[in-house]
VOGU-3710 file (C-alpha; in Angstrom, 3 decimals, decimal comma):
1> mdtitfiask> -24,873/11,226/-29,384  -23,107/11,154/-26,007  -23,074/7,360/-26,107  -21,602/7,320/-29,610  -18,964/9,879/-28,600  -18,127/7,878/-25,488  -17,701/4,588/-27,377  -15,725/6,245/-30,188  -13,340/7,936/-27,751  -12,729/4,670/-25,906
11> alwmvlapnt> -12,141/2,700/-29,106  -9,820/5,303/-30,609  -7,731/5,630/-27,470  -7,199/1,871/-27,356  -5,246/2,211/-30,608  -3,911/5,768/-30,404  -2,637/5,680/-26,819  1,070/6,579/-27,207  2,494/3,396/-25,704  0,191/1,198/-27,764
21> aalllallgl> 0,619/3,214/-30,956  4,421/3,164/-30,593  4,406/-0,602/-30,104  2,176/-1,122/-33,152  4,426/1,131/-35,248  7,520/-0,738/-34,137  5,959/-4,115/-34,924  4,769/-2,873/-38,318  8,218/-1,514/-39,131  9,874/-4,738/-38,003
31> alvwrgrrfg> 7,556/-6,768/-40,205  8,269/-4,545/-43,217  12,015/-4,672/-42,656  11,804/-8,458/-42,325  10,151/-8,549/-45,753  12,872/-6,364/-47,232  10,921/-3,104/-47,377  13,407/-0,355/-46,651  10,732/2,201/-45,722  9,857/-0,053/-42,816
41> rwplllglgw> 12,741/1,550/-40,924  10,711/4,714/-40,380  7,777/3,265/-38,421  10,285/1,064/-36,568  12,374/4,085/-35,579  9,304/6,128/-34,670  7,916/3,403/-32,469  11,183/2,649/-30,709  11,953/6,376/-30,566  9,000/7,009/-28,243
51> yalvfatpia> 10,235/4,422/-25,752  13,798/5,741/-26,049  12,602/9,307/-25,423  10,760/8,339/-22,245  13,664/6,167/-21,091  16,433/8,718/-21,712  14,762/12,018/-20,780  12,390/13,442/-18,137  9,758/13,989/-20,846  7,088/12,334/-18,691
61> awltvpletr> 7,633/14,878/-15,902  7,914/17,757/-18,370  4,506/16,854/-19,792  2,940/16,377/-16,363  4,234/19,389/-14,423  2,131/22,033/-16,292  -0,995/20,007/-15,574  -0,230/19,383/-11,905  0,769/22,973/-11,107  -2,086/24,698/-12,944
71> ftrpatlpgp> -4,370/24,681/-9,900  -3,378/24,674/-6,249  -5,335/24,298/-3,044  -6,435/27,660/-1,615  -4,705/28,840/1,545  -8,094/29,826/2,959  -11,546/28,712/1,897  -14,175/31,279/0,888  -16,590/29,988/3,525  -17,882/26,928/5,383
81> vtgivvlgga> -17,644/23,865/3,160  -21,060/22,823/1,896  -19,939/19,782/-0,021  -17,051/17,744/-1,370  -17,243/16,361/-4,899  -15,016/13,339/-5,557  -14,437/12,223/-9,126  -14,396/8,532/-9,955  -11,331/6,942/-11,476  -9,743/5,568/-8,324
91> vdqemtqrhg> -11,702/2,321/-8,209  -10,639/-0,973/-9,777  -14,089/-2,325/-10,565  -12,996/-5,744/-11,786  -10,881/-6,444/-8,706  -13,663/-5,186/-6,460  -16,157/-7,507/-8,103  -13,752/-10,439/-8,021  -12,823/-10,227/-4,345  -15,783/-8,460/-2,789
101> ipalngaaer> -13,798/-5,694/-1,075  -13,103/-2,145/-2,317  -10,056/-2,197/-4,598  -8,320/1,076/-5,438  -5,736/1,973/-8,085  -2,952/4,561/-8,231  -5,442/7,413/-7,814  -6,490/6,163/-4,367  -5,752/9,568/-2,791  -9,016/10,810/-4,272
111> mteavalarr> -10,819/8,492/-1,861  -8,601/8,859/1,191  -8,492/12,652/0,950  -12,269/12,722/0,556  -12,692/10,947/3,888  -10,124/13,240/5,533  -11,996/16,293/4,239  -15,310/14,882/5,430  -13,882/14,560/8,931  -12,298/17,994/8,762
121> hpgarllftg> -15,597/19,565/7,671  -18,295/17,672/9,576  -21,107/19,754/8,141  -20,246/19,028/4,499  -21,922/16,530/2,220  -19,682/14,040/0,423  -20,730/13,520/-3,188  -19,059/10,776/-5,192  -19,604/10,810/-8,954  -18,753/7,778/-11,060
131> gsaaiipggp> -20,594/5,022/-12,887  -18,878/2,561/-15,168  -16,256/3,507/-17,756  -16,575/0,159/-19,537  -17,940/0,130/-23,083  -20,220/-2,728/-22,042  -21,162/-1,916/-18,435  -21,917/-4,621/-15,932  -21,370/-5,417/-12,299  -20,973/-2,806/-9,568
141> teadtarllf> -20,421/0,828/-10,466  -17,687/2,959/-8,981  -20,357/4,603/-6,841  -21,295/1,199/-5,397  -17,698/0,623/-4,343  -17,377/4,168/-2,989  -20,495/3,660/-0,878  -19,023/0,526/0,663  -15,616/2,139/1,262  -16,873/5,412/2,744
151> tdlgvpadrl> -19,318/3,592/5,013  -16,608/1,204/6,221  -14,371/4,200/6,964  -17,013/5,709/9,188  -18,587/8,464/7,095  -22,242/8,766/8,235  -24,677/7,536/5,606  -26,798/10,689/5,848  -23,858/12,761/4,611  -23,190/10,610/1,548
161> vfesesrnth> -24,540/11,387/-1,916  -23,843/9,248/-4,985  -24,129/9,809/-8,725  -23,755/6,467/-10,504  -24,564/7,139/-14,181  -21,564/9,169/-15,382  -18,950/7,609/-17,668  -16,520/10,491/-18,180  -15,543/13,862/-16,738  -18,172/15,777/-18,694
171> enavlsfrva> -20,929/13,576/-17,323  -19,384/13,769/-13,840  -19,909/17,526/-13,904  -23,336/17,665/-15,520  -24,966/14,811/-13,607  -23,500/15,648/-10,204  -24,685/19,251/-10,659  -28,221/17,935/-11,082  -27,871/15,790/-7,980  -26,289/18,422/-5,725
181> qprpgetwll> -28,134/21,507/-7,025  -25,499/23,864/-5,570  -26,714/27,314/-4,604  -24,923/30,638/-5,080  -22,582/31,386/-2,200  -22,020/27,753/-1,242  -18,492/26,383/-1,030  -17,894/23,082/-2,821  -14,528/21,366/-3,130  -13,528/19,344/-6,184
191> vtsashmprs> -11,251/16,392/-5,420  -9,398/14,746/-8,286  -5,848/14,002/-9,437  -3,721/17,123/-9,859  -2,987/16,326/-13,518  -6,712/15,924/-14,188  -7,688/19,148/-12,459  -7,385/21,592/-15,415  -9,834/19,631/-17,554  -12,087/18,964/-14,574
201> mgvfrqagwt> -12,276/22,618/-13,567  -13,062/23,667/-17,118  -15,841/21,116/-17,411  -17,363/21,873/-14,005  -17,343/25,591/-14,696  -19,032/24,996/-18,039  -21,675/22,904/-16,283  -22,497/25,826/-13,988  -20,505/24,971/-10,874  -18,657/27,543/-8,819
211> itpwpvnytt> -16,242/25,102/-7,288  -12,896/25,166/-5,476  -10,079/22,881/-6,712  -8,605/20,431/-4,230  -5,940/18,499/-6,197  -4,463/15,238/-4,932  -2,424/12,323/-6,289  0,629/14,287/-7,425  3,224/12,378/-9,459  5,913/15,077/-9,783
221> mggygldyfg> 7,715/17,434/-7,407  6,417/20,404/-9,387  9,654/21,497/-11,083  11,477/20,889/-14,355  14,731/19,447/-13,037  16,340/16,264/-14,264  15,729/14,211/-11,128  12,560/12,440/-12,202  13,980/9,104/-13,288  11,608/6,658/-11,651
231> pfptrlnqae> 10,931/3,137/-12,927  10,612/3,044/-16,696  7,074/1,524/-16,724  5,930/4,230/-14,311  7,284/6,971/-16,557  5,635/5,389/-19,597  2,286/5,450/-17,827  2,873/8,992/-16,583  3,699/10,289/-20,065  0,711/8,537/-21,603
241> walreyvglv> -1,633/9,888/-18,933  -0,378/13,444/-19,484  -0,832/13,205/-23,247  -4,317/11,809/-22,672  -5,145/14,900/-20,639  -3,893/17,250/-23,356  -5,895/15,374/-25,991  -8,908/15,524/-23,683  -8,512/19,270/-23,195  -8,469/19,872/-26,959
251> ayrlmgrtda> -11,373/17,498/-27,624  -13,524/18,939/-24,844  -12,849/22,476/-26,044  -13,848/21,572/-29,600  -17,047/19,971/-28,283  -17,834/22,999/-26,118  -17,564/20,998/-22,910  -14,967/23,203/-21,234  -14,714/26,958/-20,809  -11,115/27,262/-22,063
261> lfpap> -8,463/25,300/-23,913  -6,257/25,215/-20,815  -8,380/26,394/-17,878  -6,640/28,600/-15,340  -7,402/29,718/-11,777
//
């Protein structure tokens, strides 16, 4: 069932992702208008309206700020750090396979902060969780790339732990819990993008973890002002990512994979 759910979610998002859906609506409307169908104006306006909204307003930041500010790093940790859990999603698997060196994407801070934390807490284990998010897996997993990167950056091999079967956040939590077997009273840090932290915390709590959020990879300044007009493609991606997180929060809650609709500290 998990495999079916995974494939279905991937396939649906390919079509329903806001930027893709808006483009398809606009093209459909244009085709209908071209054929003289007056009602074609509505899908055309809806599709173009999404791009106009992102272009003309800070909607991308408005959607992202609640996600990124939901959890903050603690001023003091509850105790010595036992382990650091790093979620996959920062690795470009195709580029890594093509060129033979670790290739990272816009979420690279997950990896760099993990190494910084490992150096800051020399007694902590560093657990990376991430397999392949491809519908048809093949080639190196994210964990394979993480192993190469962390080793090259000087993290001792005996401190590294890898979980290489997970394909989504739910599996990250469940499978890494089995690998780490955290004990009561231990302090574990969860490293992932700030906008992904609410869903991640909900899922990890549901899986049995008592874990401390350590958000990275911020894309906003944390406020609702009007000064968030970055490059248009960047804002399109930011808005789509935020909406993906909200959809994921609802879906995971309906499936019982998270402990709350919008997990809080």
